[in-house]
C-alpha positions as CSV (number, residue, x, y, z in Angstrom):
1,M,-59.7,101.8,-237.9
2,I,-61.6,103.0,-240.5
3,D,-62.0,100.9,-243.4
4,K,-61.1,102.3,-246.8
5,P,-64.0,102.7,-249.4
6,R,-64.0,100.0,-252.0
7,K,-64.2,100.8,-255.5
8,I,-66.8,100.0,-258.2
9,K,-66.2,96.8,-260.1
10,T,-68.7,96.3,-263.1
11,N,-69.0,92.5,-263.0
12,G,-65.5,91.3,-263.7
13,E,-63.8,94.5,-265.5
14,H,-60.0,94.4,-266.5
15,K,-57.9,95.9,-263.9
16,S,-55.2,96.7,-266.1
17,G,-54.9,99.5,-268.6
18,Q,-54.1,103.2,-268.2
19,P,-55.7,106.4,-269.7
20,L,-53.2,108.7,-271.9
21,K,-52.5,111.4,-269.7
22,M,-49.6,113.7,-268.7
23,N,-49.6,115.7,-265.7
24,G,-53.3,116.4,-265.6
25,K,-53.3,117.0,-269.4
26,R,-54.7,114.4,-271.8
27,V,-52.6,113.4,-275.0
28,I,-54.9,113.4,-278.1
29,P,-54.1,110.5,-280.5
30,H,-53.3,111.5,-284.0
31,L,-56.1,110.2,-286.5
32,S,-55.0,108.0,-288.9
33,P,-55.0,109.6,-292.4
34,D,-58.5,109.6,-294.3
35,P,-58.2,107.2,-297.2
36,R,-60.2,109.7,-299.2
37,G,-57.1,112.4,-298.7
38,K,-58.8,114.2,-295.5
39,G,-56.4,115.2,-292.9
40,A,-57.2,114.5,-288.8
41,N,-58.9,118.1,-288.8
42,G,-61.3,117.0,-291.5
43,L,-64.1,116.8,-288.6
44,R,-63.9,120.6,-288.5
45,D,-61.7,122.1,-291.0
46,S,-63.8,120.6,-294.2
47,P,-66.6,118.6,-295.0
48,R,-66.3,115.2,-295.6
49,P,-69.0,112.3,-296.5
50,H,-70.5,110.6,-293.8
51,R,-69.1,107.5,-292.9
52,K,-72.1,104.8,-292.3
53,F,-71.7,103.0,-288.8
54,S,-75.5,102.0,-288.9
55,N,-75.1,98.7,-291.1
56,S,-76.1,95.5,-289.0
57,S,-73.3,92.8,-289.0
58,A,-74.2,89.4,-290.4
59,S,-74.3,87.8,-286.7
60,S,-76.8,90.5,-285.5
61,G,-79.5,87.7,-286.4
62,Q,-82.8,87.8,-287.9
63,S,-84.6,89.4,-284.7
64,E,-83.1,92.9,-286.0
65,D,-84.5,92.5,-289.7
66,I,-88.1,92.1,-288.4
67,D,-88.6,92.8,-285.2
68,L,-91.5,93.0,-282.2
69,I,-92.0,95.9,-279.8
70,Y,-94.7,95.3,-276.9
71,G,-96.3,97.0,-274.0
72,R,-98.4,100.2,-274.1
73,H,-95.5,102.6,-273.7
74,P,-93.3,101.5,-276.3
75,V,-96.1,100.7,-278.9
76,L,-97.8,104.4,-277.9
77,S,-94.3,106.1,-278.4
78,A,-93.6,104.6,-281.7
79,L,-97.1,105.9,-282.9
80,E,-96.7,109.2,-281.5
81,N,-93.3,109.5,-283.3
82,E,-94.8,108.1,-286.5
83,R,-92.3,105.2,-286.6
84,D,-92.6,102.9,-289.5
85,L,-94.9,99.8,-288.4
86,N,-95.6,96.8,-290.6
87,R,-98.3,95.6,-288.5
88,I,-100.4,95.9,-285.2
89,W,-102.1,93.5,-283.0
90,I,-104.2,95.0,-280.1
91,T,-106.9,93.9,-278.3
92,S,-110.5,95.7,-279.3
93,R,-110.5,96.9,-275.6
94,L,-107.2,99.0,-276.1
95,R,-107.8,100.2,-279.4
96,Y,-110.7,102.2,-278.7
97,D,-108.7,103.8,-275.9
98,P,-108.6,107.5,-276.5
99,R,-104.8,107.3,-276.1
100,F,-104.6,104.8,-278.7
101,H,-108.0,105.4,-280.9
102,S,-106.5,108.3,-283.1
103,L,-102.9,106.9,-283.5
104,I,-104.2,103.7,-284.8
105,L,-106.2,105.6,-287.2
106,R,-103.4,107.4,-288.6
107,A,-101.4,104.5,-288.6
108,K,-103.7,102.6,-290.6
109,E,-104.0,105.4,-293.1
110,N,-100.4,105.3,-293.6
111,G,-100.5,101.6,-294.3
112,T,-100.0,99.6,-291.3
113,I,-102.1,96.5,-291.1
114,V,-103.8,96.7,-287.7
115,D,-105.5,93.4,-286.4
116,E,-108.1,93.1,-283.4
117,V,-107.0,89.9,-281.7
118,E,-107.8,88.2,-278.3
119,P,-105.4,88.4,-275.4
120,R,-104.7,84.6,-276.0
121,R,-103.3,85.5,-279.7
122,L,-100.8,88.5,-278.1
123,D,-99.6,85.7,-275.8
124,Q,-98.8,83.4,-278.9
125,I,-97.1,86.5,-281.0
126,T,-94.6,87.8,-277.9
127,E,-94.1,84.2,-276.4
128,Q,-96.0,84.9,-273.1
129,A,-94.3,88.2,-272.7
130,N,-96.1,90.9,-270.7
131,H,-97.6,92.8,-273.8
132,Q,-100.4,94.5,-272.1
133,G,-102.9,94.0,-274.7
134,V,-100.6,95.6,-277.8
135,A,-97.8,94.5,-280.0
136,A,-96.2,95.5,-283.2
137,Q,-93.8,94.5,-286.2
138,I,-91.5,97.3,-286.4
139,A,-88.8,98.0,-289.3
140,P,-85.3,97.7,-288.2
141,Y,-83.9,100.8,-285.9
142,A,-82.3,103.3,-288.0
143,Y,-78.9,103.9,-286.6
144,I,-77.2,107.3,-287.3
145,D,-73.9,108.4,-288.3
146,L,-71.3,109.5,-285.8
147,D,-71.3,112.8,-287.8
148,E,-74.8,113.4,-287.5
149,L,-74.9,112.7,-283.5
150,M,-72.0,114.9,-282.9
151,T,-73.4,117.8,-285.0
152,K,-76.5,117.1,-283.0
153,A,-74.6,117.0,-279.7
154,Q,-72.6,120.3,-280.2
155,S,-75.5,122.3,-280.6
156,V,-76.4,121.9,-277.0
157,T,-74.3,123.6,-274.1
158,D,-72.0,120.8,-272.5
159,P,-73.4,117.8,-274.1
160,V,-72.9,114.2,-273.0
161,I,-72.7,111.1,-274.9
162,V,-72.8,107.6,-273.5
163,V,-70.6,104.8,-274.8
164,A,-71.5,101.2,-274.1
165,D,-68.5,99.3,-274.3
166,G,-69.6,95.6,-275.2
167,I,-72.8,95.5,-273.4
168,T,-74.2,92.1,-274.3
169,D,-77.7,91.9,-272.1
170,P,-80.1,93.8,-273.7
171,H,-82.0,94.5,-270.5
172,N,-79.0,96.4,-269.2
173,L,-78.5,98.3,-272.6
174,G,-82.3,99.4,-272.8
175,A,-81.7,100.6,-268.7
176,I,-78.9,102.5,-269.9
177,I,-80.8,104.1,-272.5
178,R,-83.8,104.8,-270.5
179,T,-81.6,106.3,-267.7
180,A,-79.2,108.4,-270.2
181,E,-82.6,110.2,-272.0
182,A,-84.2,110.9,-268.8
183,L,-81.1,112.5,-267.5
184,G,-80.9,114.4,-270.9
185,A,-78.1,112.6,-272.5
186,Q,-77.6,113.5,-276.3
187,G,-77.1,110.1,-277.8
188,M,-75.3,106.7,-277.6
189,V,-72.3,104.8,-279.1
190,I,-72.4,101.2,-279.3
191,P,-70.0,98.6,-281.2
192,Q,-71.0,96.6,-284.1
193,R,-69.4,93.6,-283.1
194,R,-69.8,91.4,-279.8
195,A,-72.4,93.7,-278.2
196,S,-76.2,93.7,-278.2
197,G,-77.9,95.8,-281.0
198,I,-81.2,97.8,-280.7
199,T,-84.0,94.4,-280.6
200,S,-87.2,94.5,-278.9
201,T,-86.1,93.5,-275.5
202,V,-83.8,96.9,-275.7
203,M,-86.9,98.8,-277.1
204,K,-89.4,97.3,-274.1
205,V,-86.7,97.9,-271.5
206,A,-86.1,101.4,-272.7
207,A,-89.8,102.3,-272.4
208,G,-90.2,104.6,-275.4
209,A,-86.7,106.6,-274.8
210,L,-85.6,105.2,-277.9
211,E,-87.9,107.6,-279.8
212,N,-86.0,110.5,-278.5
213,F,-82.5,109.2,-278.3
214,P,-80.3,108.6,-281.2
215,V,-77.7,105.6,-281.3
216,V,-74.7,105.0,-283.2
217,R,-73.6,101.8,-284.2
218,A,-69.8,102.1,-284.8
219,V,-67.5,99.6,-286.8
220,N,-64.3,100.7,-284.8
221,L,-65.0,102.0,-281.4
222,Q,-61.7,103.4,-280.8
223,R,-61.8,105.6,-283.7
224,A,-65.4,107.0,-283.0
225,L,-63.5,107.7,-279.3
226,E,-60.5,109.7,-281.2
227,E,-63.3,111.6,-283.4
228,L,-65.2,112.5,-280.3
229,K,-62.2,113.7,-278.8
230,A,-61.0,115.5,-281.6
231,V,-64.1,118.0,-281.7
232,G,-63.7,118.8,-277.9
233,F,-65.0,115.9,-275.8
234,W,-63.4,114.5,-272.8
235,I,-63.6,110.8,-272.2
236,Y,-64.6,109.4,-269.0
237,G,-64.4,105.5,-268.3
238,T,-65.9,103.7,-265.3
239,A,-62.8,101.3,-264.1
240,T,-61.4,100.1,-260.5
241,E,-58.1,100.5,-260.9
242,A,-56.1,103.5,-261.4
243,S,-59.1,105.8,-261.0
244,Q,-60.5,108.6,-258.8
245,P,-63.8,108.7,-257.1
246,I,-66.5,109.9,-259.4
247,H,-67.8,112.2,-256.5
248,T,-64.3,114.1,-256.4
249,V,-64.4,114.7,-260.4
250,K,-65.1,118.1,-261.7
251,F,-67.2,117.3,-264.9
252,N,-66.8,120.4,-267.3
253,G,-67.5,120.8,-271.1
254,P,-68.5,118.1,-273.3
255,I,-68.6,114.7,-272.0
256,V,-68.4,111.0,-273.3
257,L,-69.1,108.5,-270.6
258,V,-67.7,105.1,-271.4
259,V,-69.3,101.9,-269.4
260,G,-68.0,98.8,-269.4
261,S,-69.8,95.4,-270.3
262,E,-71.0,93.2,-267.7
263,G,-68.3,90.3,-267.8
264,E,-65.0,92.5,-268.9
265,G,-65.5,95.9,-268.2
266,I,-64.0,98.4,-270.5
267,S,-61.3,96.7,-272.5
268,I,-57.4,97.7,-272.2
269,L,-57.4,99.5,-275.6
270,T,-60.5,101.5,-274.8
271,Q,-59.3,102.7,-271.4
272,R,-56.1,103.9,-273.4
273,H,-58.5,106.4,-275.0
274,C,-59.9,107.6,-271.9
275,D,-59.0,111.0,-270.5
276,F,-59.8,110.1,-267.1
277,L,-61.0,106.8,-265.3
278,V,-63.4,107.2,-262.3
279,S,-65.0,104.8,-259.9
280,I,-67.9,104.7,-257.6
281,P,-66.9,103.9,-253.9
282,L,-68.9,101.2,-252.1
283,Q,-69.2,100.9,-248.3
284,G,-71.0,97.5,-248.1
285,K,-69.6,93.8,-248.9
286,T,-71.2,93.7,-252.1
287,P,-68.2,93.9,-254.6
288,S,-69.8,95.1,-257.6
289,L,-72.6,96.9,-259.2
290,N,-74.8,96.0,-262.2
291,A,-73.5,97.6,-265.5
292,S,-76.8,99.6,-266.1
293,V,-77.0,100.6,-262.6
294,A,-73.4,101.9,-262.4
295,A,-74.2,103.9,-265.6
296,G,-77.0,105.3,-263.9
297,M,-75.4,106.6,-260.9
298,A,-72.5,108.1,-262.8
299,L,-74.7,109.8,-265.0
300,Y,-76.6,111.4,-262.3
301,E,-73.0,112.4,-260.7
302,I,-72.4,114.3,-263.9
303,Y,-75.8,116.1,-263.8
304,R,-75.5,116.6,-260.0
305,H,-72.1,118.3,-260.5
306,R,-73.4,120.6,-263.2
307,W,-76.5,121.4,-261.1
308,I,-75.2,122.8,-258.1
309,N,-72.4,124.6,-260.4
310,T,-75.4,126.3,-262.2
311,I,-76.9,129.4,-261.2
312,H,-80.7,129.1,-261.2
313,L,-82.4,132.4,-261.6
314,D,-85.6,131.2,-260.4
315,R,-84.3,130.3,-256.8
316,L,-82.5,133.6,-256.1
317,R,-85.6,135.0,-254.4
């Protein structure tokens, strides 16, 4: 007798909640009236002021006001993209490295303070982290508006946006961002409350990916999903119950992939805004996957499906 494949469980996801769908067709919730008098179709039919999603909550902590990045790749990416750096601590050996020297000079011309220090001083600044000889004090991360992200995404054929529903571990969030950017996703949406923001740990784990990967911090995540759905995105959530194996899903058109938190998974309210719930069948005895691993596998499956359904002219010979 062959055991049935078990489905992914992302560290304690809720086992209840259904997406809104009827006979294979999704139901798009009616957007609540805009308090400024705009209708639900304001996204397409008429211009409206940008809604700012980027304000940090009071509970986000001091670390997001003045934050550190460290490690050669994150600092090098910040220098190459001309991020606002208040101060750089760097060893004399690394400062004159060809990869850093000209960029350090340019940053200094733009007002960044550059200190040549011993590795011991960097150990103190980064609290014994793996700094690799360089650290920088960076201005707060610049979140973008959801409207801006949707505009950028719609300029691409079949865009993919990742939604992280309550990821509290900055290592997981950074790993998801790194994978999403590497596979070509257009951006990410995270909730403002009860979730990790973009901190130095996230930047370190993302290994420079945030320099080319925009992030929205939404006050109301469900409202953000409604707006994404209203402009043509299909919402896929990772869950265990009432879901279909991800390798059987045909991913077409603009896609939003919702990844649940480490402890609770996708909330019931978020599940109700999903068009489909998908899962990764497991064959071993391990009952669940890490949230960032599950997100990486789901993203790869989306792009693998699109790859095999694309005609590659360079391979026709």
